[in-house]
N, C-alpha and C positions, 0 to 999 in steps of 0.2 A: 504494500500500500504506500502510495507516495505521500511524503510528509512535507509541510512547509517548513523551511529551515530559518525563516526570518522574513520580515516584511520587505527587506531590500534584496533578497535572493531571487534570482529569476527562475522561471520554470525550467529553462534549458539546463541550469546547473543543478536543480533539484532532482531531475530525472535520473542522471547517472548516479547520484548519491543514493537514491532509493534502490536502484538496481544493485549497487554494491552491498547495501544492507541486506537485500534478499539473498545475495550470494553468500554472505557471511552468517546467515541464520543457522543456528545449531541444528544438527539432525535430531529428529525425535528419538528419545531413548528406546531401546528394545530389550526384552528379557534375555535376548541372546548375546548381549554385549559382553558378558563375562564368560562365555562358553566358546569352545572351538566351533568353527562353522562346519556344516555338513557339506558333502561334495555334490553340488547342484550341477547336473548335466546341462539343463537349460530351463528357462522360464518363458512363459507365454501368457499374454493377457487376452482372455476370451471375450471381454467386453460386457459380460453379464454373469450373474451367479451360475455356477456349474458344479458338477460332481467331479471326483478325480478322473483323470483320463484313463483310457484303456490302450493296450498295446497290441498291434496286429502281428501276424506271423512273419512279416518281412521287416519288423522293427518300427513301423510307422505308429504314430499315436493319434488317437481320436478323442474328441471332447464335444459334448453337447451342452447347450445353455437353455435357460428358462425362456429366452426370447426366440427359441426355435432355430438356432444356428448350430450346425455341425461343422467343426473345424478338423481338417486332417493335417498332420504335421509330419515332416520328414523325420527320420531317426535323430537328426541333430537339432530338432526343434524348429527348423525353418518352415514357413507356411507352404502347404501343398495345395489344398483346395478347400472350398466352403460350399455347403449345401443348406438350403432353407427348407425346413419341414413345416407341416401344418400343426400349429399348437406348440406348447412348451415341451421341451425334452424333460421327461419325468425322472430319469435316473441314469445310471451308468449304461453305456453302450455295450454291445456284445459283438465280438468279431469271430466270424466263422473261419475254419481252416483254409477255405478258399480265398479269404481276404474280404469277403462281403461283410459290411458293417450293418448290424441290426440296431435300430434306433427306436426306443420307446417314446412316442409322442403322446399328446393328450388323449386321443382316441384312435390312434393308428400305430401300427408297426411299420417302419420304413426300412427297406433293405437297399443299401448303397453299394455300388461296385467300387473296387479299389481306385478307379479313376474319378470317382465323385459323381457318376451318373446314377440315376434311379434304376434299380433292378426290379423291384416290385413294392407294392404298398398294400397292407392288409388292414381293413377297418376292424375295430373292436366294438362289441355291443355296449360297452360302458367306458367311462374314463378310466385310464389305467394309472397305477401308482408304482413308484420305485423302479428298481433295476430289472433288467432282463437277466435271468439266470438259467443255466443249462443243467439238466440232470444226467445221470449215468446212462440213460437210454438215448440221449441226443435230443430230447424234447426241450424246448425253451418255455420257461414258466414266467408268468407275470400276474400281478394282483389287480383285480378290478375294484373300483371304488364302492361297489355294492356288496363286497364280502365274498367274491368268487376268486378262486385261484385257477387260472387257465394254463393248460399245457398245449403248446403249439408245435405243429409239425412243419412239413415242407411249405415254404412260401406263406407262413403264418396261418395255415389252416388249424382250426381248433380241434384238438384230439380228444381231450377230456377237460372237465371242469369240476372243481370241488367247492361246495358252498359252505360257509360258516354262518353263525347266527348273529354276527355283529361286525362292525368295521374292523379293519386290521390295526393291531398295535405294534406288531413286528412284521415288516414286509418280507417277502420271500428271500431266502438266502440259500446258496448251495453248500452242502456239507461235503467233506472229503470222501465220504462213503458213496457218493452219487445220488443221495436223496436231496430233496428240496423241502424246506421247512418254513412255516409262517405261523402267526398267532393272532388271535382276535382280542378285542378289548374285554370280552367276557371271560378271558382266561383259557380259551380253547387253543391248543397247539395242534397243528396238522403237519404230519410228516408224509410226504409223497415219495415213496421209495420204489425201486424196481419190483420188490416183493409185494407191494400193495400200499394202502393208505392206513396210517396209524393216527390215533387222536389221544391227546392227554388233556385233562382238565385241571387247571391250576386255580387257586383262590384269587390271584392277582393277575392283571394283564401283563404278559411278558413284553419287555422292550427289546429283547435280543435273544436269539437262539444260536447256539454254537455247539461244536463237537469238542468236548473236554478231553483231557488225557485219560487213557484207558478206554477209548472208543465209547464214551458215555455222552449221550445227548444232554445238554444243559440249557437252562433258561435263566435269564436275568429278569426278575419281577420284583417290584418294590425296590428294596435296597439289598436284595439277596440273590446270589447265584446258587441254583440248586440243580442237582442231576435229575434227569427224567428217566434214565435207564441205567442199569449197571449197579454193582455193589462194590464197596460200601457206598452209602449215600453221601453225596457231596453237598455241603451247605456252607457258603462263605459270604461275608459281607461284600457287596459290590454294586456299583451303579452301572457299570458296563465292563466288558471283558473281551479278551482275545486269546486264542489258543493256537499252538503249532506243535504237533507231535506230543512230547511229554511236557511241554511248557505251557503255563497259564499265567496271564497277566490280568490284573483286576484294577480298575479305578475304584478304590474303596470309597472315595468321595471326589469332589471336583479337583482336588489338588494333591491326592495321594495315590501313587502307583505301587501296587504290591505284586510280587512275583512268586510263583509256586513252581517247583520242579518235581515232575513225576506225580506219585500218588500222595505226596506229603500234604498234610492239612495245616502246617505251619509255614508262614511266608518265609522265603529265602531272604527277601529284602523288602523294605518299604521306603520309597523315595518321595520327598516333598517336591512337587513340581514348581517351576518359576511363575506359573500363572494357571488359571483354571483351564481344565480340558474342555474342548468343545464337541468332541465326538469320541467314539470308542477308539482305543489304540489298535495297532496291528503288531503282530509278532512274526519275525522271520525264523528260518530253520535253525539259526544259531542262538535263538533266545533273545535277540535284541528287540526291544520294544520301541516303537515310534508313536509318540503321543501328540495329537493335534491340539493346539491351544486356541482360546477365544480371541487372542490378539494377533492371530495370523502367523504364529510360529509353529515349528515342529521340533520336538526334542527327542533325542535318541538315548536310551538307557540300556546298558549291557546286562547280561544275565547275572552278573555279580553286583549289580546296583550302581555301577559307575556311569555318570553322565558322559556320553561319548561326543556329544555335540548338539548344537541348536542352530536352526536356520529360520530367518524371518522371510516368510513367503509373501505376506501382505499385511493388512491391518484388520481383516475381518475374521470371523469364525472359520476354522479350518477343518477339513476332513482328509483322511489318508487311506490308501489302499496299497497292496503289494501285487506285483505281477509275478509270473512264474519264475523269472530269473532273479527275483529278489529286489528289483528296483522299487523305490518308494514313490508313489504317485500322490501328489498333494494338490488340493484346490481350496481356495478361500471364497467367502461369501461375496466378495466384490469382483470375482472372476479371474483372479490370479491362479496360474497353474505352474507347478514345478515338478521336475523329475529328479530324484535324489538317488545317488549311489548308496548301496548298503554299507553299514559300518559294523565292525566287530571288535 
């Protein structure tokens, strides 16, 4: 903002002074200022709120936004192409082995060729919510706003649907065993597996479903993570969770990360985070936890409880995901995207 420096100072002299003041303005402090940076491969601004990107078989990255834009990026993060879909992109995209990109939009599934042209479009009977996830049989699952879980086959044809008695509290997610699980606000958990459909009734609405160590299905409901299958029963304090093999990471509260190794019921460590978490953490195969924060940062914590680094992605609430190679995929609520190399 331009200031008057005195009654006798001309506007011509005031403008350069104001510009110099702007250049000298201190950078806004970050929670990452006292930590080592993470290895960022590239950053991209999508222009509108988005979920973490997905990676294709040839290394390209794809991201969709709530204003209906799908951006394709080369492996180095440079822009490749853009496609506009009808309606908002509701969740993370899904890339086929062929390179075709499936996009969940408000009431359609769009399929885009690797060159950015439209392959096909499938209308849905209701508005859809959340990500597209694939089960062990190759079917793509998506949630409907009316409490139906759809399984889709070739070109978006509806193969099966499962109806629940209330809106969704935990949107569909794919588990490592090939099943897809979701839950309703009434506490009903639905597991769609190759062997059939199973249902569990909980007293509280689950916010999250995951596969815990020991091949046990678990749910986070209220402030508790509890096992749905397997013995002995697991019951731990948690607001959200992540699991990878024998490792389990829990956000005990908004600023405390606890780590469990194997079947132990005592935490290996508990770390106080530099700011509040904004979404569930993710865990890689080495037990490193990546926690997204409300102020646009991502912090990495080793399996021994040592903070490995911190990276400021933006200024808004952040979400993270992992791809099959271990890359950390981050996005913030103002549309900033980053791809981060794993740390150990």
